C-alpha positions in Angstrom: 3.0 -109.2 -54.9 4.7 -107.5 -57.5 1.3 -106.7 -59.1 0.3 -105.2 -55.7 3.4 -103.0 -55.8 2.6 -101.9 -59.2 -1.0 -100.9 -58.4 0.1 -99.0 -55.2 2.6 -97.0 -57.4 -0.2 -96.3 -59.9 -2.3 -95.0 -56.9 0.3 -92.8 -55.6 1.1 -91.4 -59.1 -2.6 -90.8 -59.8 -2.7 -88.9 -56.4 0.1 -86.8 -57.4 -1.5 -86.1 -60.8 -4.9 -85.2 -59.2 -3.3 -82.7 -56.9 -1.3 -81.1 -59.6 -4.5 -80.9 -61.7 -6.7 -79.6 -58.8 -4.1 -76.8 -58.0 -4.2 -75.7 -61.9 -7.9 -75.7 -61.6 -7.8 -73.4 -58.6 -5.1 -71.1 -60.2 -7.3 -70.9 -63.3 -10.3 -69.8 -61.4 -8.3 -67.1 -59.6 -7.1 -65.9 -62.9 -10.7 -65.5 -64.2 -11.7 -63.7 -61.0 -8.6 -61.1 -61.4 -9.2 -60.9 -65.2 -12.9 -59.9 -64.6 -11.7 -57.3 -62.0 -9.4 -55.8 -64.6 -12.2 -55.6 -67.0 -14.1 -53.5 -64.7 -11.3 -51.1 -64.5 -11.0 -50.8 -68.3 -14.8 -50.3 -68.5 -14.6 -47.5 -66.0 -12.0 -45.6 -68.1 -14.2 -45.9 -71.0 -17.3 -44.7 -69.1 -15.2 -41.7 -68.0 -14.6 -40.7 -71.5 -18.4 -41.0 -72.4 -19.5 -38.6 -69.4 -20.9 -35.3 -70.4 -18.4 -33.4 -72.6 -19.1 -30.3 -70.7 -18.1 -31.6 -67.5 -15.5 -34.4 -68.5 -13.8 -36.6 -65.9 -10.4 -37.6 -66.6 -9.6 -41.3 -66.7 -6.6 -40.6 -64.4 -9.0 -39.1 -61.8 -11.6 -42.1 -62.2 -8.5 -44.6 -61.6 -7.4 -42.9 -58.3 -10.8 -42.4 -57.0 -11.0 -44.3 -53.7 -14.6 -45.1 -54.1 -13.9 -46.8 -57.4 -10.9 -48.7 -56.0 -12.8 -50.2 -53.2 -15.8 -51.0 -55.6 -13.5 -53.0 -57.8 -11.7 -54.6 -54.8 -13.5 -57.4 -52.8 -12.8 -59.4 -49.7 -10.1 -61.4 -51.2 -9.2 -59.1 -54.3 -6.5 -56.3 -54.2 -6.3 -53.2 -56.5 -3.4 -50.8 -56.8 -2.9 -48.1 -59.6 0.8 -47.2 -60.5 2.1 -44.4 -62.7 3.9 -45.6 -65.7 7.2 -45.0 -63.9 6.1 -47.7 -61.5 5.3 -45.4 -58.5 2.3 -46.5 -56.6 -0.5 -43.9 -57.1 -3.4 -45.3 -55.4 -4.7 -48.5 -53.9 -7.6 -50.1 -52.3 -8.5 -49.8 -48.7 -8.2 -53.6 -47.8 -4.6 -53.4 -48.8 -3.7 -51.6 -45.8 0.3 -51.4 -45.6 0.5 -54.0 -48.3 2.3 -52.7 -51.4 2.7 -54.4 -54.9 5.7 -54.1 -56.9 4.8 -53.5 -60.7 6.2 -54.9 -63.6 7.5 -52.2 -66.0 8.5 -54.5 -68.8 5.3 -55.1 -70.9 7.2 -56.3 -74.0 5.3 -59.7 -73.9 2.1 -57.9 -74.0 -0.2 -55.6 -72.0 -1.0 -58.5 -69.4 1.3 -60.4 -67.2 0.5 -62.9 -64.5 3.0 -63.6 -61.7 3.0 -65.3 -58.1 4.8 -63.2 -55.6 5.6 -63.7 -52.0 4.7 -61.4 -49.2 6.7 -60.4 -46.3 4.7 -62.6 -44.0 5.4 -65.6 -46.1 2.2 -65.7 -47.9 1.6 -65.9 -51.8 -0.3 -63.5 -54.1 -1.5 -64.2 -57.8 -0.8 -60.7 -59.4 -2.1 -59.3 -62.8 -0.1 -56.4 -64.1 -2.1 -54.8 -66.7 -1.3 -51.6 -68.9 -4.0 -49.2 -69.2 -4.5 -47.2 -72.3 -6.6 -44.3 -73.3 -7.2 -43.4 -77.0 -4.2 -46.1 -77.7 -1.8 -44.0 -75.2 -0.5 -45.7 -72.1 -2.0 -44.2 -69.0 -1.2 -46.2 -66.0 -0.5 -49.6 -64.7 -3.3 -51.5 -62.8 -2.3 -54.3 -60.5 -5.1 -56.8 -59.3 -4.0 -59.4 -56.9 -5.6 -62.3 -54.9 -4.1 -64.2 -51.9 -3.5 -67.8 -52.7 -4.2 -68.7 -49.0 -7.6 -70.1 -50.0 -5.9 -72.0 -52.8 -3.3 -73.4 -50.3 -5.8 -74.3 -47.7 -8.2 -76.1 -50.1 -5.0 -77.9 -51.6 -3.9 -79.0 -48.2 -7.4 -80.4 -47.6 -7.2 -82.2 -51.0 -3.8 -83.6 -50.1 -4.9 -84.9 -47.1 -8.0 -86.4 -48.6 -5.7 -87.9 -51.4 -3.1 -89.1 -48.8 -5.5 -91.0 -46.8 -7.2 -92.4 -50.0 -3.7 -93.7 -51.4 -3.1 -95.1 -47.9 -6.5 -96.9 -47.9 -6.0 -98.0 -51.5 -2.6 -99.4 -50.8 -3.8 -101.2 -47.8 -6.8 -102.5 -49.8 -4.5 -103.6 -52.5 -2.2 -105.2 -50.0 -5.0 -107.2 -48.3 -6.3 -108.2 -51.7 -2.9 -109.4 -52.9 -2.7 -111.6 -49.6 -6.0 -112.8 -50.3 -5.3 -113.7 -53.9 -2.2 -115.4 -52.9 -4.0 -117.4 -50.2 -6.8 -118.4 -52.5 -4.9 -118.9 -55.9 -1.2 -119.2 -55.4 -1.2 -121.5 -52.4 -3.6 -124.0 -53.9 -1.3 -124.2 -56.9 1.7 -124.8 -54.6 -0.3 -127.6 -52.9 -1.2 -129.2 -56.2 2.5 -128.8 -57.4 3.6 -130.7 -54.2 1.0 -133.3 -54.6 2.2 -133.7 -58.3 5.7 -134.2 -57.1 4.8 -136.8 -54.7 3.2 -139.2 -57.3 5.7 -141.6 -58.9 5.3 -144.3 -61.4 4.1 -146.9 -58.8 1.3 -144.4 -57.6 -0.5 -143.6 -60.8 -3.7 -144.9 -59.3 -3.7 -141.6 -56.9 -5.7 -138.5 -57.8 -5.7 -135.1 -56.7 -9.0 -134.3 -54.8 -10.5 -130.8 -55.3 -13.8 -129.3 -55.6 -12.7 -126.0 -57.1 -14.3 -125.0 -60.5 -11.8 -122.2 -61.5 -8.6 -122.6 -63.3 -6.9 -124.6 -60.6 -9.6 -126.9 -60.4 -9.5 -127.5 -64.1 -5.7 -128.0 -63.8 -6.2 -130.8 -61.2 -8.8 -132.2 -63.4 -6.4 -132.2 -66.5 -3.6 -133.8 -64.2 -6.0 -136.4 -63.2 -6.9 -137.4 -66.5 -3.2 -137.5 -67.5 -2.6 -139.7 -64.7 -5.5 -142.1 -66.0 -4.0 -142.3 -69.3 -0.5 -143.0 -67.9 -2.0 -145.6 -65.6 -3.7 -147.3 -68.6 -0.5 -147.0 -70.5 1.7 -148.5 -67.9 -0.9 -151.2 -67.2 -0.8 -152.2 -70.9 3.0 -152.1 -70.9 3.2 -154.3 -67.7 0.6 -156.6 -69.2 2.7 -156.9 -72.5 5.7 -157.6 -70.4 3.8 -160.4 -68.6 2.4 -161.6 -71.8 5.7 -161.6 -73.6 7.5 -163.3 -70.6 4.9 -166.0 -70.7 5.0 -166.5 -74.5 8.9 -166.7 -74.6 9.0 -169.0 -71.5 7.5 -172.1 -73.4 9.8 -172.2 -76.3 12.8 -171.5 -74.2 11.7 -174.2 -71.9 11.5 -176.5 -74.8 14.8 -175.5 -76.2 16.6 -175.9 -72.9 14.8 -179.5 -72.4 15.9 -180.8 -75.8 19.4 -179.4 -75.3 19.7 -181.4 -72.2 18.3 -184.5 -73.9 21.2 -184.0 -76.8 23.7 -183.5 -74.1 22.6 -186.6 -72.3 21.4 -189.0 -75.0 22.3 -187.5 -78.3 25.5 -189.6 -78.9 23.9 -192.8 -78.2 20.3 -192.4 -79.6 19.9 -191.3 -83.2 16.0 -190.8 -82.8 16.3 -188.8 -79.7 19.0 -186.5 -81.5 17.0 -186.2 -84.5 13.5 -185.4 -82.6 15.4 -183.0 -80.2 17.0 -181.1 -83.1 13.7 -180.7 -84.9 12.1 -179.5 -81.6 14.9 -176.9 -81.0 14.7 -175.8 -84.6 10.9 -175.4 -84.6 10.9 -173.5 -81.2 13.7 -171.4 -82.3 11.6 -170.3 -85.4 8.7 -169.7 -83.2 10.9 -167.6 -80.9 12.4 -165.6 -83.8 8.8 -165.0 -85.1 7.8 -163.6 -81.9 10.8 -161.4 -81.5 10.5 -160.1 -85.1 6.9 -159.3 -84.3 7.8 -157.2 -81.2 10.3 -155.3 -83.2 7.6 -154.7 -86.0 5.4 -153.3 -83.2 8.1 -151.2 -81.9 8.6 -149.7 -85.3 4.9 -149.4 -85.8 4.7 -147.5 -82.4 7.1 -144.9 -83.7 5.3 -144.2 -86.9 6.3 -140.7 -87.4 9.8 -141.9 -88.2 8.6 -144.2 -91.0 9.0 -142.7 -94.4 5.9 -142.9 -96.4 5.2 -142.5 -100.2 2.6 -142.9 -102.8 1.6 -146.7 -103.7 -1.1 -148.6 -105.4 -2.8 -150.7 -102.6 -4.8 -152.6 -105.2 -1.5 -153.9 -106.9 -0.1 -154.6 -103.5 -3.0 -156.7 -102.5 -3.0 -158.6 -105.7 0.7 -159.5 -105.2 0.3 -160.4 -101.5 -2.6 -162.7 -102.4 -0.6 -164.4 -105.2 2.3 -165.3 -102.8 -0.2 -166.6 -100.1 -2.4 -168.7 -102.6 0.1 -171.8 -102.4 -0.5 -171.8 -98.6 -4.2 -171.6 -99.0 -4.1 -174.5 -101.7 -2.3 -176.7 -99.2 -5.5 -176.7 -97.0 -7.8 -176.7 -100.2 -8.9 -173.3 -99.6 -9.9 -170.9 -102.5 -8.3 -167.6 -102.1 -9.4 -164.8 -104.5 -8.9 -160.9 -104.7 -11.3 -158.5 -105.8 -9.9 -155.2 -107.2 -11.8 -151.9 -108.1 -11.5 -150.7 -112.0 -9.9 -147.6 -110.8 -6.5 -147.4 -109.0 -6.5 -147.3 -105.3 -3.8 -145.0 -104.1 -2.6 -144.5 -100.6 0.3 -142.9 -98.9 2.3 -145.3 -96.9 5.2 -147.8 -96.1 5.2 -150.7 -98.6 6.7 -153.1 -96.4 4.4 -152.4 -93.6 1.2 -152.4 -95.6 2.4 -155.7 -97.2 2.7 -157.2 -93.8 -0.7 -155.9 -92.8 -2.2 -157.8 -95.6 -0.1 -160.8 -95.2 -1.1 -160.9 -91.5 -4.7 -160.8 -92.2 -4.7 -163.4 -95.0 -2.4 -165.8 -92.8 -4.6 -165.4 -89.8 -7.8 -166.3 -92.1 -5.7 -169.3 -93.6 -4.9 -170.4 -90.0 -8.5 -170.5 -88.8 -10.3 -171.6 -91.9 -10.5 -175.5 -92.4 -12.7 -175.5 -95.5 -14.4 -172.9 -97.8 -12.9 -169.9 -99.2 -11.1 -166.6 -98.3 -11.9 -163.3 -100.2 -9.8 -160.1 -100.2 -11.7 -157.3 -101.4 -10.3 -153.7 -102.1 -12.6 -150.7 -102.7 -12.0 -147.0 -103.3 -14.5 -144.4 -102.8 -14.0 -140.8 -102.3 -10.9 -140.4 -100.0 -11.0 -143.6 -98.4 -9.7 -147.1 -99.5 -11.2 -150.2 -97.9 -9.8 -153.6 -97.6 -12.0 -156.7 -96.4 -10.5 -160.0 -95.7 -13.6 -162.5 -95.4 -13.2 -166.1 -94.6 -15.5 -169.1 -93.8 -13.6 -170.2 -90.7 -14.5 -170.7 -87.1 -15.6 -167.2 -86.8 -15.5 -164.8 -83.6 -17.5 -163.9 -80.7 -18.9 -160.3 -80.9 -17.7 -159.5 -77.4 -14.2 -160.5 -78.2 -13.9 -158.8 -81.6 -12.1 -155.8 -80.2 -9.8 -157.8 -78.0 -8.6 -159.7 -81.0 -6.0 -156.8 -81.8 -4.6 -156.9 -78.1 -1.0 -158.4 -78.0 -0.8 -162.1 -77.2 -4.8 -162.5 -77.0 -6.4 -165.7 -78.1 -10.0 -165.8 -78.7 -10.3 -169.7 -77.9 -7.7 -171.6 -75.7 -8.3 -174.7 -77.4 -7.3 -173.3 -80.7 -4.2 -171.6 -79.4 -2.7 -175.0 -78.5 -3.1 -176.6 -82.0 -2.6 -173.5 -84.2 0.7 -172.1 -84.5 1.2 -168.3 -84.0 3.0 -165.7 -81.8 -0.3 -163.9 -80.7 1.0 -160.6 -82.2 -0.2 -160.7 -85.9 -3.4 -158.7 -85.5 -1.9 -156.4 -82.7 0.7 -155.5 -85.5 -2.2 -155.1 -88.1 -3.8 -152.6 -86.0 -0.6 -150.6 -85.1 0.2 -150.4 -88.9 -3.3 -149.2 -89.7 -3.1 -146.5 -86.9 0.5 -145.1 -88.0 -1.2 -144.8 -91.7 -4.3 -142.9 -90.3 -6.5 -145.9 -90.6 -8.5 -148.4 -88.7 -9.1 -152.0 -88.5 -12.2 -153.9 -87.2 -13.4 -157.5 -86.9 -16.9 -158.9 -87.1 -18.8 -162.2 -87.6 -19.5 -163.1 -91.1 -23.3 -163.9 -91.7 -23.4 -167.6 -92.3 -20.1 -168.3 -90.4 -16.6 -167.2 -90.5 -15.2 -163.6 -89.9 -14.7 -160.2 -91.8 -11.7 -158.1 -91.0 -12.2 -154.5 -92.4 -9.3 -152.0 -92.9 -10.0 -148.3 -93.7 -7.0 -146.3 -95.1 -7.1 -142.6 -96.2 -6.6 -142.3 -99.9 -6.2 -138.7 -101.2 -7.3 -138.3 -104.8 -9.3 -141.6 -105.1 -12.5 -141.6 -107.4 -15.9 -142.9 -106.5 -16.3 -146.8 -106.3 -17.2 -148.7 -109.3 -18.0 -152.3 -110.2 -15.3 -154.6 -109.2 -13.7 -157.5 -111.1 -12.6 -160.8 -109.7 -8.9 -162.0 -110.2 -8.5 -165.7 -109.5 
């Protein structure tokens, strides 16, 4: 509505300005007509001097000639000739009893316009002009035009402008209400609908068929709801999975604690077995909690300080520490490094855990054969491949391997220890470093896990060397 009031104000100001400009135009036209009449008077004086020198006509005589006065005057033009002293000497017939008061002070020039009021309340535009002959002052010519016509035309224009302004104001007011009804009201309804949607109603959507800004706003809000719904669903699933995974070790610990309380003092074997079970499950529980903390840390990646480090040296160190675990299963574990250094910007402890989790996952699911860790540096990218000859993965479950607590094969989940968080941690660490991780079946059996990290300043790839 404030915009409507502003537009109405502009319309009123424009009407006032137009009325003023129109009045000035009418006055200027009247001045031009009066000046034209005064020029005729001057031309008559000059013509009087040019008449036959044997019978000259005095300029003063020509000025006071009634025929000349009536010729100069018109239906709406008055002419009066005054002596230099200001006394009226002659005037046109149409003036009747009207008499003009001359201006005696011509210091500003020989011409002077003024607007004077008549006894009947009218107005006259008067030109006082000092007439000269051969440079000497002769008389004062007063040419006047009533402003009644100007006032009449102005009243008509003011009436037109007034009703135009009223019409414009009504039009703007109606348009303002229409705009409020078609734009502001939908926004209010949209705001009300947004306020009604809570965390337990994220499946709701705002229905709209509009294609304007309001429709785009509703579509953006619906998209945001979809993302929130997906995020809440993941969090609920994570809580449910975490509760399920935590329940098993807690149940085992509780059961063995009760056995210790009842039989521990009398049965040494029961005491030893129960203590072993409690220690094992506690370690499993501690590993799960540690994994959750790592995920939480990875999810807040902006708070993790990063620095330049050589990922090839880090990979060689992680492989060296993991080799004894591989040798206990008679597995060959080798690392392949580029000749040039592979530089990345990241957190050393998190990248070490990423590599360790991938290698540990390969060792768990490989019963025989070999595991290869290959680091490549090409352009601005560093690649890390962990390849094994284990049980392999199904293509349709390759992406889900990185979900929290996901197990690709239920039979393996019962015999292979793990928290179900290792690969989820790998994906989170890769993401906060601006990278990606994918999984795919290895031709001939086994699996390949491929990590890509940004590496500013890296050179083109070269031949690799093998470190055993």
